[in-house]
N, CA, C and O of each residue as an XYZ file, in Angstrom:
604
protein
N      16.492      9.790     -8.885
C      16.133      8.678     -8.016
C      16.446      8.988     -6.555
O      15.939      8.297     -5.672
N      17.256      9.995     -6.272
C      17.577     10.351     -4.895
C      16.346     10.723     -4.099
O      16.343     10.605     -2.874
N      15.293     11.173     -4.775
C      14.088     11.559     -4.058
C      13.384     10.363     -3.439
O      12.468     10.539     -2.636
N      13.788      9.164     -3.793
C      13.174      7.965     -3.234
C      14.072      7.331     -2.177
O      14.046      6.117     -1.977
N      14.867      8.161     -1.502
C      15.741      7.707     -0.418
C      15.310      8.384      0.870
O      14.884      9.539      0.874
N      15.429      7.646      1.955
C      15.052      8.163      3.258
C      16.048      7.627      4.269
O      16.404      6.450      4.214
N      16.501      8.457      5.184
C      17.434      8.021      6.224
C      16.724      7.973      7.568
O      15.895      8.828      7.882
N      17.062      6.960      8.353
C      16.560      6.861      9.718
C      17.754      6.764     10.658
O      18.813      6.262     10.283
N      17.576      7.241     11.863
C      18.671      7.279     12.841
C      18.492      6.255     13.957
O      19.350      6.131     14.832
N      17.362      5.511     13.928
C      17.105      4.525     14.984
C      16.128      3.467     14.467
O      15.471      3.646     13.441
N      16.056      2.370     15.205
C      15.081      1.324     14.862
C      13.660      1.888     14.936
O      12.807      1.537     14.122
N      13.413      2.755     15.905
C      12.090      3.371     16.044
C      11.718      4.208     14.836
O      10.567      4.190     14.400
N      12.686      4.949     14.284
C      12.406      5.748     13.092
C      12.167      4.851     11.878
O      11.324      5.156     11.034
N      12.904      3.751     11.791
C      12.695      2.800     10.690
C      11.281      2.225     10.777
O      10.587      2.112      9.767
N      10.865      1.865     11.979
C       9.523      1.324     12.171
C       8.454      2.368     11.876
O       7.422      2.051     11.284
N       8.694      3.605     12.284
C       7.719      4.677     12.026
C       7.556      4.921     10.525
O       6.443      5.155     10.054
N       8.650      4.868      9.777
C       8.594      5.018      8.323
C       7.727      3.905      7.726
O       6.860      4.168      6.893
N       7.964      2.667      8.153
C       7.193      1.525      7.649
C       5.723      1.615      8.064
O       4.833      1.224      7.309
N       5.480      2.130      9.262
C       4.105      2.292      9.732
C       3.344      3.276      8.848
O       2.171      3.060      8.542
N       4.003      4.349      8.439
C       3.371      5.311      7.523
C       3.098      4.659      6.178
O       2.051      4.899      5.578
N       4.014      3.848      5.700
C       3.815      3.126      4.443
C       2.582      2.228      4.541
O       1.784      2.164      3.606
N       2.426      1.539      5.663
C       1.305      0.609      5.842
C      -0.041      1.300      5.641
O      -0.988      0.684      5.152
N      -0.128      2.566      6.014
C      -1.376      3.307      5.872
C      -1.782      3.482      4.410
O      -2.951      3.737      4.121
N      -0.838      3.348      3.496
C      -1.093      3.553      2.068
C      -1.368      2.243      1.323
O      -1.698      2.260      0.137
N      -1.232      1.128      2.009
C      -1.321     -0.174      1.343
C      -2.753     -0.702      1.298
O      -3.588     -0.397      2.150
N      -2.997     -1.511      0.264
C      -4.301     -2.143      0.064
C      -4.075     -3.627     -0.254
O      -2.944     -4.036     -0.515
N      -5.133     -4.427     -0.233
C      -4.990     -5.856     -0.533
C      -4.281     -6.087     -1.869
O      -4.552     -5.407     -2.859
N      -3.378     -7.048     -1.873
C      -2.646     -7.403     -3.079
C      -1.333     -6.663     -3.239
O      -0.595     -6.927     -4.189
N      -1.021     -5.746     -2.341
C       0.256     -5.037     -2.448
C       1.399     -5.967     -2.056
O       1.281     -6.785     -1.144
N       2.512     -5.814     -2.777
C       3.687     -6.666     -2.569
C       4.903     -5.782     -2.347
O       5.208     -4.908     -3.158
N       5.597     -6.022     -1.233
C       6.825     -5.317     -0.909
C       7.966     -6.320     -0.891
O       7.871     -7.379     -0.272
N       9.035     -5.974     -1.571
C      10.233     -6.813     -1.573
C      11.277     -6.136     -0.706
O      11.646     -4.990     -0.961
N      11.754     -6.828      0.313
C      12.766     -6.257      1.199
C      14.119     -6.860      0.886
O      14.294     -8.078      0.889
N      15.066     -5.986      0.618
C      16.427     -6.431      0.328
C      17.387     -5.681      1.239
O      17.170     -4.511      1.553
N      18.421     -6.343      1.652
C      19.450     -5.754      2.492
C      20.258     -6.863      3.133
O      19.794     -7.997      3.253
N      21.459     -6.531      3.542
C      22.331     -7.516      4.180
C      21.720     -8.013      5.486
O      20.768     -7.424      5.999
N      22.272     -9.098      6.018
C      21.864     -9.575      7.331
C      22.071     -8.444      8.335
O      23.124     -7.807      8.359
N      21.066     -8.205      9.152
C      21.156     -7.157     10.157
C      20.872     -5.758      9.651
O      21.032     -4.791     10.395
N      20.454     -5.630      8.403
C      20.187     -4.306      7.834
C      18.939     -3.662      8.435
O      18.843     -2.436      8.502
N      17.996     -4.474      8.866
C      16.774     -3.927      9.450
C      15.500     -4.369      8.759
O      14.464     -3.721      8.914
N      15.546     -5.462      7.996
C      14.367     -5.924      7.277
C      13.241     -6.326      8.233
O      12.081     -5.977      8.015
N      13.583     -7.051      9.275
C      12.559     -7.467     10.235
C      12.061     -6.268     11.035
O      10.868     -6.174     11.320
N      12.945     -5.360     11.397
C      12.542     -4.133     12.094
C      11.543     -3.354     11.244
O      10.531     -2.868     11.748
N      11.838     -3.241      9.952
C      10.935     -2.568      9.021
C       9.578     -3.272      9.007
O       8.537     -2.618      9.068
N       9.590     -4.596      8.928
C       8.350     -5.368      8.870
C       7.551     -5.216     10.161
O       6.321     -5.203     10.124
N       8.224     -5.101     11.287
C       7.522     -4.878     12.556
C       6.754     -3.555     12.520
O       5.617     -3.486     12.987
N       7.366     -2.513     11.970
C       6.674     -1.234     11.842
C       5.501     -1.324     10.880
O       4.436     -0.759     11.127
N       5.708     -2.043      9.777
C       4.634     -2.244      8.807
C       3.459     -2.967      9.468
O       2.302     -2.588      9.285
N       3.768     -4.002     10.229
C       2.728     -4.774     10.916
C       1.946     -3.885     11.876
O       0.718     -3.960     11.937
N       2.643     -3.057     12.614
C       1.958     -2.141     13.537
C       1.004     -1.233     12.771
O      -0.123     -1.002     13.211
N       1.451     -0.717     11.623
C       0.610      0.143     10.801
C      -0.590     -0.584     10.206
O      -1.591      0.041      9.857
N      -0.487     -1.892     10.093
C      -1.600     -2.704      9.580
C      -2.502     -3.198     10.708
O      -3.475     -3.911     10.463
N      -2.182     -2.822     11.931
C      -3.012     -3.219     13.062
C      -2.743     -4.610     13.579
O      -3.592     -5.190     14.255
N      -1.578     -5.165     13.278
C      -1.205     -6.487     13.773
C      -0.785     -6.337     15.229
O       0.059     -5.500     15.548
N      -1.367     -7.143     16.113
C      -1.038     -7.030     17.532
C      -0.007     -8.071     17.981
O       0.618     -7.897     19.027
N       0.177     -9.126     17.228
C       1.144    -10.168     17.584
C       2.570     -9.682     17.384
O       2.821     -8.752     16.619
N       3.490    -10.317     18.075
C       4.908    -10.052     17.900
C       5.338    -10.570     16.527
O       5.036    -11.708     16.167
N       6.029     -9.750     15.778
C       6.487    -10.116     14.439
C       7.985    -10.388     14.486
O       8.767     -9.561     14.955
N       8.371    -11.562     13.990
C       9.787    -11.879     13.872
C      10.030    -12.558     12.535
O       9.086    -12.874     11.811
N      11.281    -12.780     12.212
C      11.621    -13.328     10.903
C      11.125    -14.764     10.753
O      11.289    -15.580     11.661
N      10.520    -15.071      9.607
C      10.033    -16.428      9.365
C      11.093    -17.329      8.743
O      10.761    -18.196      7.934
N      12.339    -17.146      9.095
C      13.468    -17.817      8.454
C      13.253    -19.313      8.268
O      13.537    -19.839      7.192
N      12.768    -20.000      9.267
C      12.673    -21.456      9.158
C      11.292    -21.949      8.739
O      11.118    -23.144      8.498
N      10.308    -21.056      8.645
C       8.969    -21.465      8.231
C       8.602    -20.913      6.857
O       7.549    -21.268      6.326
N       9.411    -20.081      6.280
C       9.239    -19.405      5.000
C       8.139    -18.343      5.036
O       8.383    -17.203      4.639
N       6.930    -18.687      5.503
C       5.831    -17.715      5.499
C       5.151    -17.691      6.875
O       4.799    -18.731      7.431
N       4.979    -16.486      7.398
C       4.183    -16.292      8.611
C       3.018    -15.377      8.250
O       3.182    -14.392      7.530
N       1.854    -15.716      8.758
C       0.652    -14.926      8.506
C       0.221    -14.228      9.792
O       0.225    -14.811     10.876
N      -0.151    -12.956      9.631
C      -0.596    -12.151     10.768
C      -1.924    -11.492     10.412
O      -2.135    -11.086      9.269
N      -2.812    -11.387     11.390
C      -4.105    -10.738     11.176
C      -4.043     -9.304     11.673
O      -3.518     -9.021     12.749
N      -4.590     -8.408     10.864
C      -4.677     -6.998     11.214
C      -5.755     -6.361     10.366
O      -6.655     -7.048      9.884
N      -5.674     -5.049     10.179
C      -6.608     -4.346      9.279
C      -6.617     -5.047      7.926
O      -7.667     -5.223      7.308
N      -5.449     -5.437      7.484
C      -5.248     -6.305      6.321
C      -4.355     -7.451      6.777
O      -3.486     -7.245      7.623
N      -4.545     -8.645      6.242
C      -3.616     -9.718      6.571
C      -2.196     -9.352      6.108
O      -2.019     -8.724      5.064
N      -1.219     -9.743      6.875
C       0.185     -9.545      6.512
C       0.802    -10.912      6.298
O       0.758    -11.774      7.177
N       1.377    -11.101      5.119
C       2.070    -12.343      4.794
C       3.554    -12.011      4.730
O       4.018    -11.362      3.792
N       4.288    -12.462      5.734
C       5.711    -12.158      5.857
C       6.500    -13.381      5.411
O       6.444    -14.435      6.044
N       7.228    -13.230      4.327
C       7.975    -14.346      3.744
C       9.475    -14.082      3.838
O       9.945    -12.967      3.613
N      10.200    -15.121      4.169
C      11.659    -15.071      4.133
C      12.078    -16.253      3.267
O      12.048    -17.400      3.712
N      12.467    -15.966      2.033
C      12.744    -17.043      1.075
C      14.231    -17.380      0.986
O      14.667    -18.040      0.043
N      15.003    -16.926      1.968
C      16.446    -17.171      1.966
C      16.773    -18.659      1.875
O      17.745    -19.039      1.222
N      15.979    -19.495      2.518
C      16.271    -20.924      2.562
C      15.504    -21.746      1.513
O      15.534    -22.976      1.552
N      14.826    -21.081      0.588
C      14.154    -21.816     -0.487
C      15.241    -22.400     -1.382
O      16.032    -21.669     -1.978
N      15.266    -23.719     -1.465
C      16.369    -24.375     -2.168
C      16.196    -24.389     -3.677
O      17.186    -24.390     -4.409
N      14.972    -24.400     -4.152
C      14.723    -24.462     -5.590
C      13.840    -23.291     -5.990
O      12.635    -23.301     -5.740
N      14.437    -22.288     -6.608
C      13.703    -21.069     -6.984
C      12.575    -21.356     -7.966
O      11.656    -20.548     -8.097
N      12.627    -22.475     -8.648
C      11.601    -22.836     -9.621
C      10.424    -23.579     -8.985
O       9.355    -23.674     -9.588
N      10.611    -24.102     -7.781
C       9.576    -24.884     -7.126
C       8.352    -24.013     -6.829
O       8.485    -22.904     -6.311
N       7.178    -24.515     -7.156
C       5.940    -23.779     -6.911
C       5.518    -23.998     -5.460
O       5.048    -25.076     -5.096
N       5.689    -22.977     -4.648
C       5.331    -23.062     -3.238
C       4.024    -22.330     -2.938
O       3.693    -22.091     -1.776
N       3.282    -21.974     -3.991
C       1.987    -21.336     -3.806
C       2.068    -19.850     -3.498
O       1.138    -19.287     -2.922
N       3.171    -19.204     -3.875
C       3.321    -17.776     -3.608
C       2.220    -16.952     -4.265
O       1.803    -15.933     -3.715
N       1.742    -17.378     -5.438
C       0.698    -16.628     -6.146
C      -0.547    -16.416     -5.287
O      -1.186    -15.366     -5.364
N      -0.890    -17.408     -4.470
C      -2.058    -17.272     -3.600
C      -1.897    -16.094     -2.652
O      -2.877    -15.447     -2.283
N      -0.677    -15.822     -2.264
C      -0.395    -14.694     -1.376
C      -0.268    -13.396     -2.171
O      -0.838    -12.374     -1.790
N       0.485    -13.439     -3.281
C       0.735    -12.228     -4.062
C      -0.557    -11.611     -4.598
O      -0.667    -10.390     -4.710
N      -1.518    -12.445     -4.923
C      -2.766    -11.958     -5.502
C      -3.932    -12.160     -4.541
O      -5.087    -12.224     -4.962
N      -3.629    -12.261     -3.254
C      -4.643    -12.512     -2.242
C      -5.205    -11.230     -1.654
O      -5.138    -10.162     -2.262
N      -5.757    -11.359     -0.461
C      -6.462    -10.244      0.166
C      -5.622     -9.525      1.223
O      -6.157     -8.771      2.035
N      -4.323     -9.755      1.213
C      -3.460     -9.126      2.203
C      -2.279     -8.424      1.564
O      -2.233     -8.211      0.353
N      -1.329     -8.073      2.409
C      -0.088     -7.419      1.994
C       1.038     -8.435      2.149
O       1.167     -9.070      3.195
N       1.847     -8.586      1.112
C       2.985     -9.505      1.147
C       4.280     -8.733      1.349
O       4.525     -7.715      0.702
N       5.091     -9.233      2.249
C       6.436     -8.715      2.452
C       7.367     -9.892      2.217
O       7.259    -10.919      2.887
N       8.286     -9.742      1.264
C       9.175    -10.842      0.895
C      10.617    -10.424      1.141
O      11.135     -9.525      0.479
N      11.261    -11.086      2.103
C      12.681    -10.857      2.342
C      13.480    -11.770      1.419
O      13.111    -12.924      1.203
N      14.580    -11.244      0.876
C      15.466    -11.961     -0.047
C      14.729    -12.329     -1.336
O      14.956    -13.402     -1.895
N      13.859    -11.456     -1.804
C      12.990    -11.724     -2.947
C      13.757    -12.042     -4.228
O      13.237    -12.743     -5.096
N      14.977    -11.542     -4.361
C      15.739    -11.813     -5.593
C      15.948    -13.313     -5.805
O      16.234    -13.743     -6.923
N      15.810    -14.103     -4.756
C      16.004    -15.552     -4.875
C      14.835    -16.254     -5.557
O      14.977    -17.389     -6.012
N      13.680    -15.590     -5.634
C      12.511    -16.178     -6.317
C      12.027    -15.224     -7.412
O      10.829    -15.137     -7.683
N      12.945    -14.530     -8.021
C      12.632    -13.472     -8.989
C      11.613    -13.895    -10.038
O      10.732    -13.110    -10.391
N      11.716    -15.113    -10.539
C      10.829    -15.543    -11.616
C       9.402    -15.805    -11.135
O       8.492    -15.944    -11.953
N       9.198    -15.873     -9.824
C       7.853    -16.121     -9.295
C       7.167    -14.837     -8.831
O       6.002    -14.866     -8.434
N       7.873    -13.727     -8.879
C       7.329    -12.468     -8.372
C       6.288    -11.888     -9.327
O       6.341    -12.131    -10.533
N       5.344    -11.122     -8.784
C       4.371    -10.461     -9.661
C       5.059     -9.375    -10.491
O       6.204     -9.007    -10.230
N       4.352     -8.880    -11.477
C       4.913     -7.881    -12.394
C       5.173     -6.537    -11.703
O       6.146     -5.852    -12.021
N       4.309     -6.166    -10.767
C       4.417     -4.866    -10.090
C       4.620     -5.071     -8.596
O       4.002     -5.948     -7.991
N       5.492     -4.253     -8.003
C       5.813     -4.353     -6.580
C       6.603     -3.121     -6.163
O       7.006     -2.304     -6.992
N       6.810     -3.012     -4.862
C       7.657     -1.959     -4.324
C       8.853     -2.629     -3.664
O       8.715     -3.332     -2.663
N      10.028     -2.401     -4.239
C      11.248     -2.931     -3.639
C      11.744     -1.910     -2.620
O      11.841     -0.716     -2.906
N      12.054     -2.405     -1.427
C      12.568     -1.581     -0.344
C      13.971     -2.083     -0.022
O      14.148     -3.174      0.520
N      14.959     -1.268     -0.365
C      16.361     -1.605     -0.110
C      16.779     -0.931      1.186
O      16.663      0.288      1.316
N      17.263     -1.708      2.146
C      17.680     -1.151      3.433
C      19.182     -1.362      3.581
O      19.683     -2.480      3.465
N      19.885     -0.271      3.838
C      21.345     -0.318      3.997
C      21.727      0.193      5.372
O      21.204      1.200      5.849
N      22.640     -0.515      5.993
C      23.177     -0.117      7.299
C      24.245      0.941      7.060
O      25.192      0.708      6.309
N      24.100      2.102      7.693
C      25.026      3.218      7.478
C      25.880      3.520      8.704
O      26.559      4.547      8.729
N      25.870      2.680      9.695
C      26.653      2.890     10.905
C      25.754      3.100     12.098
O      24.701      3.729     11.992
N      26.177      2.560     13.259
C      25.379      2.615     14.485
C      23.954      2.177     14.177
O      23.747      1.085     13.650
N      22.971      3.008     14.496
C      21.572      2.645     14.251
C      21.018      3.297     12.993
O      19.823      3.191     12.716
N      21.875      3.972     12.227
C      21.419      4.686     11.039
C      21.220      3.724      9.861
O      22.030      2.831      9.613
N      20.118      3.944      9.153
C      19.793      3.144      7.971
C      19.408      4.075      6.827
O      18.870      5.161      7.043
N      19.695      3.630      5.608
C      19.169      4.307      4.429
C      18.141      3.375      3.814
O      18.410      2.196      3.586
N      16.962      3.916      3.550
C      15.884      3.155      2.920
C      15.696      3.734      1.527
O      15.416      4.922      1.369
N      15.853      2.889      0.528
C      15.685      3.316     -0.861
C      14.497      2.566     -1.443
O      14.427      1.339     -1.371
N      13.575      3.308     -2.015
C      12.384      2.718     -2.626
C      12.595      2.586     -4.123
O      13.034      3.530     -4.780
N      12.283      1.417     -4.661
C      12.377      1.168     -6.097
C      11.021      0.639     -6.565
O      10.795     -0.571     -6.588
N      10.123      1.552     -6.937
C       8.787      1.128     -7.355
C       8.771      0.569     -8.775
O       9.441      1.086     -9.669
N       7.996     -0.492     -8.963
C       7.767     -1.060    -10.283
C       6.255     -1.051    -10.495
O       5.521     -1.813     -9.865
N       5.808     -0.184    -11.382
C       4.378     -0.030    -11.627
C       3.891      1.299    -11.083
O       4.377      1.773    -10.057
N       2.928      1.901    -11.773
C       2.470      3.250    -11.436
C       1.875      3.341    -10.036
O       2.034      4.366     -9.373
N       1.202      2.310     -9.575
C       0.645      2.336     -8.213
C       1.751      2.522     -7.183
O       1.604      3.304     -6.244
N       2.838      1.816     -7.356
C       3.928      1.889     -6.383
C       4.726      3.187     -6.511
O       5.312      3.652     -5.533
N       4.753      3.768     -7.698
C       5.352      5.100     -7.854
C       4.547      6.102     -7.040
O       5.119      6.924     -6.324
N       3.216      6.038     -7.147
C       2.349      6.961     -6.387
C       2.515      6.765     -4.886
O       2.611      7.741     -4.141
N       2.551      5.518     -4.438
C       2.737      5.230     -3.012
C       4.065      5.819     -2.530
O       4.115      6.447     -1.472
N       5.134      5.621     -3.295
C       6.458      6.112     -2.907
C       6.477      7.627     -2.817
O       7.023      8.189     -1.867
N       5.891      8.283     -3.790
C       5.867      9.739     -3.777
C       5.050     10.273     -2.611
O       5.437     11.254     -1.975
N       3.925      9.634     -2.331
C       3.089     10.043     -1.206
C       3.834      9.846      0.128
O       3.775     10.703      1.009
N       4.508      8.751      0.258
C       5.228      8.428      1.479
C       6.347      9.414      1.757
O       6.602      9.747      2.915
N       7.008      9.878      0.735
C       8.186     10.732      0.906
C       7.861     12.225      0.839
O       8.773     13.049      0.788
N       6.589     12.580      0.839
C       6.202     13.999      0.859
C       6.522     14.617      2.187
O       6.268     15.804      2.392
């Protein structure tokens, strides 16, 4: 599993990694972002958005739950940290199986609503601006994406 780890030394490198990932994504892809507060989840999403051709400023949707951005593919950026009832149907399926790319921060909080296949991206703060990005693919499509990304 070590082959699915990548280290970055700056926010720019984290964004560049995510931008390369964006080039491999297609409609209906789901990315789950996990990491402590300040780990770099939003920084990662900003790079992903750039790779998807999003021109708007991307920031955390903490108080709105879902922000939508237009690009080569629509980007649906979700932060479910404040979802009070994990069982409540908030229409996530429309996004997960829609025509864009979903990025879900704190996805473990809505585990039962997640699709069967996804790419989990674990971001860990390793000191200063250094981050470790660990990919945990679920499903053969995401295994292929991860292997291609880390070549």
